[in-house]
VOPAGU-2260 file (C-alpha; in pm, 1 decimal, decimal comma):
REM VOPAGU-2260
SITE   aa  ch    i         X         Y         Z
SITE  MET   A    0       0,0      -0,1      -0,1
SITE  THR   A    1     126,9     345,8     -94,4
SITE  ASP   A    2     193,8     573,3     200,9
SITE  TRP   A    3     345,6     913,2     133,7
SITE  ARG   A    4     282,3    1062,5     476,3
SITE  ASN   A    5     545,8    1320,7     575,7
SITE  THR   A    6     714,9    1305,5     235,1
SITE  THR   A    7     796,7    1632,3      58,4
SITE  PHE   A    8     797,4    1710,1    -313,3
SITE  GLU   A    9     721,1    1985,5    -565,1
SITE  VAL   A   10     396,5    2011,1    -763,2
SITE  ARG   A   11     223,6    2256,9    -992,6
SITE  LEU   A   12    -126,5    2330,2    -861,6
SITE  GLY   A   13    -431,3    2286,6   -1079,3
SITE  PRO   A   14    -792,3    2399,9   -1026,5
SITE  PRO   A   15    -959,9    2441,1    -688,2
SITE  GLY   A   16   -1155,1    2148,8    -545,6
SITE  HIS   A   17   -1458,1    2144,1    -319,6
SITE  GLY   A   18   -1320,5    2170,7      33,5
SITE  GLY   A   19   -1056,6    2443,5      30,3
SITE  PHE   A   20    -774,1    2282,1    -165,9
SITE  CYS   A   21    -623,1    2277,1    -512,8
SITE  VAL   A   22    -579,9    1961,3    -718,2
SITE  ALA   A   23    -234,3    1847,8    -823,6
SITE  ARG   A   24     -80,1    1526,6    -957,4
SITE  HIS   A   25     242,6    1353,2    -860,6
SITE  ASP   A   26     369,8    1014,4    -977,3
SITE  GLY   A   27      28,8     912,6   -1109,4
SITE  ARG   A   28    -165,6    1007,3    -796,7
SITE  VAL   A   29    -396,8    1296,1    -715,8
SITE  VAL   A   30    -282,9    1528,9    -437,5
SITE  PHE   A   31    -528,6    1762,5    -263,2
SITE  VAL   A   32    -314,5    2059,7    -158,3
SITE  ARG   A   33    -419,9    2324,3      93,1
SITE  HIS   A   34    -266,7    2673,3     125,6
SITE  GLY   A   35    -194,2    2714,0    -243,6
SITE  LEU   A   36    -355,4    2883,9    -543,7
SITE  PRO   A   37    -412,3    2755,8    -898,4
SITE  GLY   A   38    -101,8    2776,8   -1115,8
SITE  GLU   A   39     144,0    2805,1    -828,6
SITE  LEU   A   40     453,8    2588,7    -806,3
SITE  VAL   A   41     480,4    2476,3    -445,0
SITE  ARG   A   42     669,1    2241,9    -220,1
SITE  VAL   A   43     426,3    2025,0     -23,8
SITE  THR   A   44     436,7    1787,1     268,8
SITE  VAL   A   45     184,9    1503,3     268,8
SITE  THR   A   46     -31,9    1520,2     580,2
SITE  GLU   A   47    -268,2    1229,4     518,5
SITE  ASP   A   48    -245,4     918,3     301,3
SITE  ARG   A   49    -481,6     624,4     333,3
SITE  GLY   A   50    -370,0     458,2      15,9
SITE  GLY   A   51    -559,8     451,3    -308,5
SITE  SER   A   52    -563,6     717,4    -573,7
SITE  PHE   A   53    -523,6    1033,6    -366,0
SITE  CYS   A   54    -357,4    1188,1     -62,8
SITE  ARG   A   55    -371,3    1523,9     117,6
SITE  ALA   A   56     -89,5    1773,3     158,8
SITE  ASP   A   57      -3,2    2122,3     278,9
SITE  ALA   A   58     189,7    2371,7      70,2
SITE  ILE   A   59     482,9    2455,9     295,9
SITE  GLU   A   60     678,3    2672,9      49,9
SITE  ILE   A   61     560,8    2882,9    -242,6
SITE  LEU   A   62     819,6    2858,0    -520,0
SITE  GLU   A   63     625,2    3048,8    -786,0
SITE  ALA   A   64     347,0    3264,2    -643,5
SITE  SER   A   65      17,9    3355,2    -806,0
SITE  PRO   A   66     -43,0    3727,1    -864,2
SITE  ASP   A   67    -355,3    3677,2    -650,6
SITE  ARG   A   68    -148,8    3587,7    -342,5
SITE  VAL   A   69    -133,4    3835,0     -52,2
SITE  PRO   A   70       1,1    3806,5     303,4
SITE  ALA   A   71    -233,5    3574,1     496,0
SITE  SER   A   72    -486,0    3762,2     708,5
SITE  CYS   A   73    -528,4    3464,6     946,7
SITE  PRO   A   74    -225,1    3348,0    1145,9
SITE  VAL   A   75    -407,9    3042,7    1283,6
SITE  SER   A   76    -492,8    2856,4     964,2
SITE  GLY   A   77    -160,8    2792,6     792,3
SITE  PRO   A   78       1,9    2451,4     736,2
SITE  GLY   A   79     -69,7    2229,4    1035,8
SITE  GLY   A   80    -312,2    2484,8    1174,8
SITE  ALA   A   81    -687,6    2532,1    1200,9
SITE  GLY   A   82    -938,2    2494,2     918,7
SITE  CYS   A   83   -1096,5    2834,2     972,8
SITE  CYS   A   84    -959,1    3044,1     683,9
SITE  ASP   A   85    -876,3    2833,8     378,2
SITE  PHE   A   86    -817,0    3129,0     145,6
SITE  SER   A   87    -694,0    3408,3     371,5
SITE  PHE   A   88    -380,2    3437,5     154,9
SITE  ALA   A   89    -576,5    3534,2    -159,4
SITE  THR   A   90    -731,8    3867,7    -253,2
SITE  PRO   A   91   -1107,8    3890,7    -188,0
SITE  VAL   A   92   -1171,7    3897,4    -563,3
SITE  ALA   A   93    -962,3    3582,8    -612,3
SITE  GLN   A   94   -1137,8    3409,1    -323,0
SITE  ARG   A   95   -1475,6    3467,0    -482,3
SITE  ALA   A   96   -1344,8    3348,2    -818,7
SITE  LEU   A   97   -1223,0    3023,8    -658,3
SITE  LYS   A   98   -1563,4    2965,1    -501,6
SITE  ALA   A   99   -1739,2    3044,0    -829,4
SITE  THR   A  100   -1524,5    2783,4   -1006,4
SITE  VAL   A  101   -1614,2    2519,0    -747,1
SITE  VAL   A  102   -1987,3    2595,9    -759,3
SITE  ALA   A  103   -1989,9    2586,0   -1140,4
SITE  GLU   A  104   -1803,4    2253,7   -1142,3
SITE  GLN   A  105   -2038,0    2093,9    -887,6
SITE  LEU   A  106   -2343,3    2211,9   -1082,0
SITE  ARG   A  107   -2201,4    2077,8   -1406,7
SITE  ARG   A  108   -2081,7    1744,4   -1271,2
SITE  ILE   A  109   -2369,0    1660,2   -1037,1
SITE  ALA   A  110   -2674,0    1840,7   -1179,6
SITE  GLY   A  111   -2576,7    1869,8   -1545,7
SITE  VAL   A  112   -2618,8    2248,9   -1523,0
SITE  GLU   A  113   -2385,9    2463,6   -1733,3
SITE  ARG   A  114   -2390,3    2811,4   -1585,0
SITE  ASP   A  115   -2151,4    3100,4   -1533,3
SITE  ILE   A  116   -2130,6    3174,6   -1161,6
SITE  THR   A  117   -2049,7    3501,8    -991,5
SITE  VAL   A  118   -2000,1    3495,0    -616,2
SITE  GLU   A  119   -2116,9    3823,1    -463,9
SITE  PRO   A  120   -2024,0    3988,3    -134,9
SITE  ILE   A  121   -2308,5    3994,8     114,8
SITE  THR   A  122   -2524,3    4300,8      44,9
SITE  GLY   A  123   -2399,7    4610,4     223,2
SITE  SER   A  124   -2094,8    4437,0     368,7
SITE  ALA   A  125   -1750,4    4595,8     357,4
SITE  GLN   A  126   -1585,5    4318,6     564,2
SITE  GLU   A  127   -1403,1    4114,5     300,8
SITE  THR   A  128   -1117,5    3983,0     512,6
SITE  GLY   A  129   -1252,9    3981,3     869,2
SITE  GLY   A  130   -1492,8    4120,1    1122,6
SITE  TRP   A  131   -1801,5    3956,4     972,9
SITE  ARG   A  132   -1881,2    3664,3    1206,9
SITE  THR   A  133   -2123,8    3735,0    1493,3
SITE  ARG   A  134   -2133,9    3378,9    1628,2
SITE  VAL   A  135   -1829,0    3179,0    1727,8
SITE  ARG   A  136   -1800,1    2834,2    1879,4
SITE  LEU   A  137   -1473,7    2757,9    2058,4
SITE  ALA   A  138   -1333,4    2445,8    2216,3
SITE  VAL   A  139   -1158,3    2439,1    2554,7
SITE  ASP   A  140    -839,0    2236,5    2597,7
SITE  ALA   A  141    -726,0    2034,4    2898,4
SITE  GLN   A  142    -564,6    2343,8    3052,2
SITE  GLY   A  143    -887,3    2543,8    3030,6
SITE  ARG   A  144    -775,2    2758,0    2737,1
SITE  ALA   A  145   -1024,0    2849,7    2466,2
SITE  GLY   A  146    -924,3    2783,2    2107,8
SITE  VAL   A  147   -1014,0    2630,1    1773,4
SITE  HIS   A  148    -975,1    2277,6    1642,1
SITE  ARG   A  149    -680,1    2183,2    1429,7
SITE  LEU   A  150    -795,6    2086,1    1080,7
SITE  ARG   A  151    -935,3    1730,2    1066,8
SITE  SER   A  152    -844,1    1679,7    1431,6
SITE  THR   A  153    -982,5    1711,0    1783,5
SITE  ASP   A  154    -665,5    1891,8    1894,9
SITE  VAL   A  155    -731,4    2241,9    2027,7
SITE  ILE   A  156    -514,5    2533,6    1915,4
SITE  ALA   A  157    -528,8    2795,4    2190,1
SITE  ASP   A  158    -482,6    3087,0    1951,5
SITE  LEU   A  159    -772,3    3330,0    1899,9
SITE  ARG   A  160    -616,8    3559,1    1638,7
SITE  CYS   A  161    -848,4    3449,4    1355,2
SITE  PRO   A  162    -991,1    3769,1    1200,9
SITE  GLN   A  163   -1341,8    3634,2    1136,0
SITE  PRO   A  164   -1524,1    3749,9    1456,1
SITE  VAL   A  165   -1673,6    4096,2    1477,0
SITE  SER   A  166   -1493,7    4351,6    1690,2
SITE  GLY   A  167   -1514,6    4280,6    2061,9
SITE  ALA   A  168   -1640,8    3923,1    2028,3
SITE  LEU   A  169   -1327,4    3765,8    2176,9
SITE  ASP   A  170   -1214,2    4042,6    2410,0
SITE  GLY   A  171   -1069,8    3888,5    2726,6
SITE  VAL   A  172   -1153,1    3530,3    2625,7
SITE  ALA   A  173    -789,0    3422,2    2593,5
SITE  GLU   A  174    -710,0    3559,3    2939,3
SITE  ARG   A  175    -974,8    3354,0    3119,1
SITE  THR   A  176    -969,9    2990,8    3228,6
SITE  TRP   A  177   -1270,5    2781,9    3124,9
SITE  THR   A  178   -1396,0    2432,8    3202,5
SITE  PRO   A  179   -1158,5    2182,1    3037,5
SITE  GLY   A  180   -1333,4    1987,6    2761,5
SITE  ALA   A  181   -1628,6    2227,2    2740,8
SITE  ASP   A  182   -1730,1    2440,1    2442,8
SITE  LEU   A  183   -1797,6    2812,8    2437,6
SITE  VAL   A  184   -2063,2    2978,8    2225,2
SITE  ILE   A  185   -2005,9    3352,4    2183,3
SITE  ALA   A  186   -2266,4    3569,0    2013,2
SITE  ILE   A  187   -2277,1    3941,5    1945,7
SITE  ASP   A  188   -2643,0    4022,2    1885,0
SITE  GLY   A  189   -2818,5    4294,2    1688,3
SITE  ASP   A  190   -2809,7    4528,3    1988,2
SITE  GLY   A  191   -2433,2    4481,8    2024,1
SITE  VAL   A  192   -2467,9    4273,9    2342,4
SITE  ARG   A  193   -2219,0    3991,5    2390,0
SITE  HIS   A  194   -2344,9    3658,0    2519,5
SITE  ILE   A  195   -2107,4    3383,6    2634,2
SITE  VAL   A  196   -2255,3    3040,4    2702,8
SITE  GLU   A  197   -2048,0    2746,7    2820,9
SITE  LEU   A  198   -2164,7    2404,4    2700,2
SITE  ASP   A  199   -2083,5    2123,8    2941,5
SITE  VAL   A  200   -1835,4    1850,9    2846,8
SITE  PRO   A  201   -2002,5    1633,5    2578,2
SITE  VAL   A  202   -2109,1    1278,4    2651,6
SITE  PRO   A  203   -1964,2    1031,4    2397,7
SITE  VAL   A  204   -2214,1     908,4    2139,6
SITE  SER   A  205   -2162,9     585,9    1946,9
SITE  ALA   A  206   -2093,6     612,3    1574,9
SITE  GLY   A  207   -2416,2     426,1    1506,2
SITE  ARG   A  208   -2628,0     718,0    1627,1
SITE  GLY   A  209   -2675,0    1021,2    1410,8
SITE  ASP   A  210   -2754,8    1370,8    1526,2
SITE  ASP   A  211   -3086,3    1528,1    1434,7
SITE  ARG   A  212   -3094,3    1674,0    1082,9
SITE  ARG   A  213   -3113,5    2015,7    1230,7
SITE  GLY   A  214   -3106,1    1998,7    1609,4
SITE  SER   A  215   -3096,0    2287,2    1853,0
SITE  GLU   A  216   -2783,5    2418,3    1685,7
SITE  ARG   A  217   -2779,9    2347,6    1316,4
SITE  PRO   A  218   -2414,5    2322,0    1209,0
SITE  ARG   A  219   -2379,2    2590,7     939,1
SITE  SER   A  220   -2030,6    2728,1     977,6
SITE  ASN   A  221   -1682,8    2586,8     938,4
SITE  GLU   A  222   -1783,2    2278,8    1139,2
SITE  ARG   A  223   -2085,3    2170,9     937,8
SITE  GLY   A  224   -2249,9    1834,9     955,5
SITE  GLY   A  225   -2162,7    1564,0     703,5
SITE  ASP   A  226   -2341,4    1269,9     548,6
SITE  ARG   A  227   -2424,8    1017,8     820,3
SITE  ARG   A  228   -2513,7     736,5     580,8
SITE  GLY   A  229   -2162,7     586,6     575,2
SITE  ARG   A  230   -2112,7     251,7     407,0
SITE  ARG   A  231   -2034,1     -55,2     609,5
SITE  ASP   A  232   -1663,4    -111,6     653,6
SITE  SER   A  233   -1574,4    -392,3     414,3
SITE  GLY   A  234   -1202,3    -365,3     476,0
SITE  ARG   A  235   -1163,4    -211,8     128,8
SITE  PRO   A  236   -1099,2     154,8      46,7
SITE  ASP   A  237   -1411,1     360,8     -15,0
SITE  ARG   A  238   -1355,1     426,7    -385,5
SITE  ARG   A  239   -1645,6     670,5    -419,6
SITE  ALA   A  240   -1503,9     878,9    -136,1
SITE  GLN   A  241   -1158,2     875,6    -289,2
SITE  ARG   A  242   -1287,9     990,5    -626,8
SITE  ASN   A  243   -1473,8    1280,2    -464,5
SITE  GLY   A  244   -1195,4    1382,6    -230,9
SITE  GLU   A  245   -1389,8    1270,6      77,3
SITE  ALA   A  246   -1277,9    1075,6     381,1
SITE  PRO   A  247   -1326,3     695,4     375,1
SITE  ALA   A  248   -1636,5     549,9     541,4
SITE  VAL   A  249   -1465,9     450,2     867,6
SITE  GLU   A  250   -1328,0     799,8     913,8
SITE  ARG   A  251   -1663,5     955,0     821,9
SITE  ARG   A  252   -1843,5     742,5    1081,7
SITE  SER   A  253   -1586,9     836,4    1346,6
SITE  ALA   A  254   -1618,9    1204,6    1259,6
SITE  SER   A  255   -1997,2    1168,1    1260,6
SITE  ALA   A  256   -1984,0    1025,1    1611,3
SITE  ARG   A  257   -1775,9    1319,4    1728,3
SITE  ARG   A  258   -2020,5    1562,6    1569,4
SITE  ALA   A  259   -2313,3    1380,8    1724,8
SITE  ALA   A  260   -2156,4    1415,1    2069,6
SITE  THR   A  261   -2069,0    1779,0    2007,2
SITE  HIS   A  262   -2415,2    1878,1    1890,1
SITE  ALA   A  263   -2619,3    1658,0    2125,3
SITE  PRO   A  264   -2813,0    1843,6    2397,9
SITE  ARG   A  265   -2573,7    1964,6    2668,1
SITE  ASP   A  266   -2609,2    2156,7    2990,3
SITE  GLU   A  267   -2557,7    2528,7    2935,7
SITE  SER   A  268   -2421,3    2795,6    3168,7
SITE  VAL   A  269   -2468,8    3160,6    3074,9
SITE  LEU   A  270   -2148,4    3337,1    3174,3
SITE  GLU   A  271   -2206,3    3674,5    3013,1
SITE  GLY   A  272   -2514,1    3849,0    2880,2
SITE  THR   A  273   -2856,0    3688,6    2911,2
SITE  GLY   A  274   -2814,5    3395,9    2673,9
SITE  ARG   A  275   -3101,5    3546,9    2469,5
SITE  ALA   A  276   -2973,7    3716,6    2153,9
SITE  VAL   A  277   -3178,9    3992,6    1991,2
SITE  GLU   A  278   -3170,9    4014,2    1610,4
SITE  TYR   A  279   -3348,5    4232,4    1354,3
SITE  VAL   A  280   -3454,0    4141,4    1000,4
SITE  ALA   A  281   -3668,6    4367,1     782,2
SITE  GLY   A  282   -3766,7    4570,5    1087,2
SITE  ARG   A  283   -3884,0    4269,4    1286,0
SITE  ARG   A  284   -3732,2    4183,2    1622,2
SITE  PHE   A  285   -3636,5    3823,3    1696,2
SITE  GLU   A  286   -3516,6    3704,1    2034,1
SITE  ILE   A  287   -3347,5    3365,5    2013,8
SITE  SER   A  288   -3124,0    3143,4    2220,6
SITE  ALA   A  289   -2761,0    3248,0    2186,8
SITE  THR   A  290   -2676,9    2881,5    2123,3
SITE  GLY   A  291   -2950,0    2839,4    1861,3
SITE  PHE   A  292   -2900,9    2872,6    1487,6
SITE  TRP   A  293   -2861,8    3214,1    1329,4
SITE  GLN   A  294   -2666,3    3309,5    1019,8
SITE  ALA   A  295   -2301,3    3365,5    1112,8
SITE  HIS   A  296   -2244,6    3663,2     881,8
SITE  HIS   A  297   -2394,9    3977,1    1029,0
SITE  GLY   A  298   -2566,2    4069,8     700,8
SITE  ALA   A  299   -2671,7    3726,1     576,7
SITE  ALA   A  300   -3019,6    3695,9     730,3
SITE  GLN   A  301   -3130,3    4028,7     583,6
SITE  CYS   A  302   -2970,6    3950,7     245,8
SITE  TYR   A  303   -3135,9    3609,8     203,1
SITE  SER   A  304   -3473,6    3723,7     331,9
SITE  ASP   A  305   -3472,2    4009,8      79,3
SITE  ILE   A  306   -3413,7    3758,4    -200,9
SITE  VAL   A  307   -3692,9    3535,0     -72,6
SITE  ALA   A  308   -3931,2    3829,8     -62,8
SITE  ASP   A  309   -3829,4    3935,3    -414,3
SITE  TRP   A  310   -3852,2    3591,2    -574,6
SITE  ALA   A  311   -4161,4    3460,6    -394,3
SITE  GLY   A  312   -4399,6    3676,8    -596,2
SITE  LEU   A  313   -4696,2    3582,9    -376,8
SITE  GLY   A  314   -5036,5    3739,5    -394,7
SITE  SER   A  315   -5291,6    3803,6    -124,1
SITE  GLY   A  316   -5468,0    3488,5      -6,7
SITE  GLU   A  317   -5208,7    3239,4    -136,8
SITE  LEU   A  318   -5044,9    2949,5      47,1
SITE  ALA   A  319   -4668,1    2928,5     109,1
SITE  TRP   A  320   -4444,4    2683,4     292,5
SITE  ASP   A  321   -4118,6    2751,7     477,9
SITE  LEU   A  322   -3925,0    2429,4     541,5
SITE  TYR   A  323   -3633,8    2413,7     787,4
SITE  SER   A  324   -3771,8    2747,6     897,4
SITE  GLY   A  325   -3562,4    2820,2    1206,6
SITE  ALA   A  326   -3721,9    3109,9    1394,3
SITE  GLY   A  327   -3936,0    3205,7    1096,4
SITE  VAL   A  328   -3733,6    3480,8     927,8
SITE  PHE   A  329   -3848,4    3377,0     579,8
SITE  ALA   A  330   -4198,2    3287,3     699,3
SITE  ALA   A  331   -4243,9    3646,1     815,3
SITE  ARG   A  332   -4156,9    3784,6     470,2
SITE  LEU   A  333   -4391,2    3538,1     300,4
SITE  ALA   A  334   -4668,5    3627,1     545,4
SITE  GLU   A  335   -4641,2    3994,5     453,9
SITE  GLN   A  336   -4722,4    3903,0      92,8
SITE  VAL   A  337   -5012,4    3657,6     144,0
SITE  GLY   A  338   -5178,8    3868,1     413,1
SITE  PRO   A  339   -5443,1    3750,3     662,1
SITE  ASP   A  340   -5647,5    3586,2     385,5
SITE  GLY   A  341   -5355,0    3356,7     303,6
SITE  ALA   A  342   -5144,3    3114,0     504,8
SITE  VAL   A  343   -4780,3    3033,7     565,1
SITE  LEU   A  344   -4705,5    2687,4     700,5
SITE  ALA   A  345   -4358,0    2628,0     840,2
SITE  ALA   A  346   -4172,1    2327,9     977,9
SITE  GLU   A  347   -3858,4    2317,8    1193,6
SITE  SER   A  348   -3723,4    2033,5    1407,4
SITE  ALA   A  349   -3563,7    2253,9    1677,0
SITE  ARG   A  350   -3835,0    2318,1    1935,5
SITE  THR   A  351   -3653,8    2613,8    2089,9
SITE  ALA   A  352   -3635,4    2786,2    1750,6
SITE  VAL   A  353   -4006,3    2723,5    1695,5
SITE  ALA   A  354   -4092,8    2873,0    2034,5
SITE  ASP   A  355   -3877,6    3176,5    1960,0
SITE  GLY   A  356   -4031,7    3212,3    1615,9
SITE  ASN   A  357   -4387,9    3192,7    1742,8
SITE  ALA   A  358   -4310,2    3466,9    1994,7
SITE  ALA   A  359   -4162,7    3691,1    1722,2
SITE  LEU   A  360   -4455,6    3633,4    1484,1
SITE  LEU   A  361   -4746,6    3684,8    1725,6
SITE  ASP   A  362   -4884,7    3960,6    1505,6
SITE  LEU   A  363   -4904,7    3720,4    1209,2
SITE  PRO   A  364   -5165,3    3460,4    1317,4
SITE  TRP   A  365   -5185,6    3323,4     962,6
SITE  VAL   A  366   -4834,7    3178,6    1010,7
SITE  ASP   A  367   -4839,1    2822,4    1146,4
SITE  LEU   A  368   -4488,2    2735,8    1267,2
SITE  ARG   A  369   -4462,4    2372,9    1382,1
SITE  ALA   A  370   -4190,3    2175,5    1559,1
SITE  ASP   A  371   -4149,9    1863,3    1349,8
SITE  ARG   A  372   -3907,6    1688,3    1118,6
SITE  VAL   A  373   -3965,7    1808,8     763,9
SITE  GLU   A  374   -3995,9    1454,0     631,3
SITE  ARG   A  375   -4276,7    1373,1     872,4
SITE  TRP   A  376   -4447,1    1712,1     835,2
SITE  LEU   A  377   -4472,1    1670,0     458,1
SITE  THR   A  378   -4662,1    1341,7     494,2
SITE  GLU   A  379   -4935,5    1524,0     687,8
SITE  GLN   A  380   -5011,6    1795,9     431,6
SITE  GLY   A  381   -5272,1    1604,7     235,0
SITE  SER   A  382   -5347,8    1754,7    -106,3
SITE  ALA   A  383   -5229,0    2108,1     -21,9
SITE  ALA   A  384   -5075,9    2290,4    -319,2
SITE  PRO   A  385   -4854,2    2581,6    -208,7
SITE  ALA   A  386   -4771,7    2856,5    -453,4
SITE  VAL   A  387   -4416,9    2886,8    -317,6
SITE  VAL   A  388   -4195,4    2664,8    -102,8
SITE  VAL   A  389   -3878,5    2797,1      60,8
SITE  LEU   A  390   -3619,6    2546,6     184,2
SITE  ASP   A  391   -3306,0    2627,2     383,8
SITE  PRO   A  392   -3181,8    2280,1     482,0
SITE  PRO   A  393   -2865,6    2191,8     676,5
SITE  ARG   A  394   -2532,5    2138,6     506,2
SITE  THR   A  395   -2628,6    1789,3     390,2
SITE  GLY   A  396   -2912,1    1934,2     183,7
SITE  ALA   A  397   -3277,8    1837,0     155,8
SITE  GLY   A  398   -3222,3    1503,7     -16,8
SITE  LYS   A  399   -3441,5    1276,6    -226,9
SITE  GLU   A  400   -3703,3    1198,6      36,1
SITE  VAL   A  401   -3783,9    1562,5     108,6
SITE  VAL   A  402   -3760,1    1687,0    -250,8
SITE  SER   A  403   -3980,4    1404,9    -380,3
SITE  ALA   A  404   -4245,1    1451,6    -112,3
SITE  MET   A  405   -4247,4    1827,8    -153,0
SITE  THR   A  406   -4262,1    1838,3    -533,5
SITE  GLU   A  407   -4558,2    1598,0    -532,1
SITE  HIS   A  408   -4756,9    1897,6    -403,1
SITE  ASP   A  409   -4673,9    2078,1    -727,8
SITE  PRO   A  410   -4566,4    2423,4    -601,9
SITE  ALA   A  411   -4528,1    2674,8    -883,6
SITE  ARG   A  412   -4199,3    2805,8    -743,6
SITE  VAL   A  413   -3929,5    2668,6    -514,6
SITE  ILE   A  414   -3664,0    2884,3    -349,4
SITE  HIS   A  415   -3378,6    2662,6    -230,6
SITE  ILE   A  416   -3084,8    2781,0     -18,2
SITE  GLY   A  417   -2772,1    2572,5      29,4
SITE  CYS   A  418   -2434,0    2617,9     196,2
SITE  ASP   A  419   -2260,3    2314,5      42,3
SITE  PRO   A  420   -2210,6    2325,0    -335,7
SITE  ALA   A  421   -2221,5    1946,5    -378,6
SITE  ALA   A  422   -2539,8    1897,3    -175,2
SITE  PHE   A  423   -2692,0    2204,0    -341,6
SITE  ALA   A  424   -2616,3    2064,2    -688,6
SITE  ARG   A  425   -2756,8    1724,5    -595,2
SITE  ASP   A  426   -3082,6    1883,7    -478,2
SITE  LEU   A  427   -3105,4    2091,7    -796,4
SITE  GLY   A  428   -3069,7    1772,5    -997,6
SITE  LEU   A  429   -3361,1    1623,6    -802,7
SITE  TYR   A  430   -3578,1    1924,9    -876,9
SITE  GLN   A  431   -3495,8    1901,7   -1245,9
SITE  SER   A  432   -3590,1    1534,0   -1248,8
SITE  ALA   A  433   -3924,0    1636,4   -1098,5
SITE  GLY   A  434   -3990,0    1875,1   -1387,2
SITE  TYR   A  435   -3856,4    2202,8   -1246,3
SITE  ARG   A  436   -3620,0    2435,5   -1429,3
SITE  LEU   A  437   -3356,5    2655,5   -1273,7
SITE  THR   A  438   -3453,4    3012,5   -1359,2
SITE  ARG   A  439   -3240,7    3220,7   -1119,3
SITE  LEU   A  440   -2930,1    3153,8    -913,4
SITE  ARG   A  441   -2718,4    3373,8    -690,0
SITE  ALA   A  442   -2409,8    3280,9    -488,3
SITE  PHE   A  443   -2279,7    3476,0    -189,0
SITE  ASP   A  444   -1947,7    3506,4     -12,0
SITE  ALA   A  445   -2114,5    3461,8     326,4
SITE  PHE   A  446   -1792,4    3322,7     478,3
SITE  PRO   A  447   -1503,1    3543,8     359,7
SITE  ALA   A  448   -1151,9    3392,9     361,8
SITE  THR   A  449   -1299,8    3040,6     380,6
SITE  HIS   A  450   -1397,2    2797,5     104,2
SITE  HIS   A  451   -1764,1    2808,5     209,0
SITE  VAL   A  452   -2023,6    2971,8     -12,3
SITE  GLU   A  453   -2402,5    3013,3       9,8
SITE  CYS   A  454   -2619,9    2957,7    -299,3
SITE  VAL   A  455   -2982,7    3056,7    -357,3
SITE  ALA   A  456   -3183,4    2911,1    -647,2
SITE  LEU   A  457   -3528,2    2976,8    -790,7
SITE  LEU   A  458   -3689,9    2678,9    -963,2
SITE  GLU   A  459   -4014,7    2695,2   -1154,4
SITE  ARG   A  460   -4246,3    2464,0   -1342,9
């Protein structure tokens, strides 16, 4: 079995791949290289090799630099470091071009969609290198120091110099001692109030148990949930995973178990603020749990809700659905259009989010926000035919079961939001198979300096 771990060699980098790396080839094998840009000649050290057709490596020396390279804005994410800022060494324009290339490739390869992609900054945002993230989740090491996880590892790097958080979010955090093994959730809300909540040490969860599709904290940042339907370990390499640049099944199941433990319900201690974050979208006030889901980028919720309102095109008295609705941000915009003679039905599995949403939408009694799994909720809708359905699923996407059940109700328009290009493309392919055509698509740089990108699609029959 080939094992190149810790070996060093030179390669010329090719196009970007989905996951924050560039693709290169060396001695007949594919090498996924982080910390480099397309066209660069780099010296790499192999960091991971499980045999088969590919391995992973870090660019440790840039021999011929791209004109798009700049000094890295994040000192934590270099070779051997954290996975927070994959592209902090590229200009903002180059970062968006890399993401556009990845989205276009995923759409072409998975959904058969040929489309030029432009990745836009979040509306009204000037923060292209840092200061955009209002919610941060940190790990605490054995010495009680807060930090971030090393890439593809449970190791904690006690270095909080990443530029992503908004100003003041991490003030004094490095100087304090926290509960070893706990997690910290830090949120700066719409009123500028900082909330710090400590999550108790997680209880191990077996790899056979999956976390809820959405849960009380839907993973939507740099530590997003993965596919939990891993294949059984046959003792052979997972060829599909290798072709797609993914981890083998055994590793995926182990990582899934860690995620399940991390995102399972845990005791919370509010250490600063009230633990209740106030947010504003389109003039409406939402009060949510500081540990609950909210868009990480300070301008994202307003940006996406404006698109939903623009594309929905609803008239008075019509029916709309909001699936994976969170606290009802999109449901509120839909309700404004259908008015009291219409109805907006929404489903969300996180009960705390539903309670918060119902409190925020008390003046809109024609909104019915229910706590239920989307799959189950869809089976109870009878012959209802909504004019518009909005879906904002977790990183893994909606999937065949949800898309099939939803499209059977024959909505005229579907607005689908996705934060993983591969899952987004797969879902678009499912819509097309159900007779829908992609009529509008926008992509946003909602996570500057990272490889993550948010896509919004309008599909119509």
